C-alpha positions, 0 to 999 in steps of 0.5 A, a space after each residue: 491529476 493523478 487518481 487511484 483506484 484499488 482493487 482486490 481485497 476481501 475475505 481470506 482465511 488465516 494463512 492465506 494470500 492476497 495481492 491488492 492492486 492500485 492503478 493510477 491514472 491522469 498522471 505518470 505514476 513514475 512521477 510519485 512515491 507510493 505508500 500502503 495504508 491501512 486503518 482498522 476499526 478504532 485504531 489510528 491509520 498505520 503506515 504498512 509500505 512505500 516505495 520510492 519514485 525514482 530509486 525505487 527503494 522500499 519500507 515495511 513496517 515491522 508487523 509485515 516485514 517478510 510477510 508483504 512485498 510492494 512493487 510498481 509497474 510505472 508502464 502499466 500505472 500500477 503499484 501492487 502490494 502482495 500479502 502473504 502469510 495472513 493474520 487476522 491482526 492484519 484486518 482493516 481498510 488498506 489504503 494506496 497513497 501517491 506524494 510527488 518526488 518525496 522518497 522512502 527508505 527501509 528505516 524512514 517512512 513518510 508520515 501519511 500526512 505527506 501524501 496528497 493523493 488516495 485511492 478509495 480504500 478496499 476491505 481486507 478481513 482475515 478469518 477463519 
């Protein structure tokens, strides 16, 4: 079955950039819609971005629009979340998740409960 492994988190100063990677194994990633989520201590997990399996349509939370870019490379079984102009409020544990076939649109993300496969999470800390 599908397994996800994330990397790329770390400490970055406000205004800096970071690229998170999510590598899939065990099944072709093109079968899945990919979601990116984050969770700060004491807060609920929130959807950050989503990219559909077939159409490639994408969703971004209002808080990250214009700063984050989600992409996928099915040939390499990878998904990426490019994060620019980072702010302290972007701090949290970031997760990559996957759900087969389901899609997301610019106005309609998929809820976290729809995703059955999750990465281990990677810590992103934005601080001076």
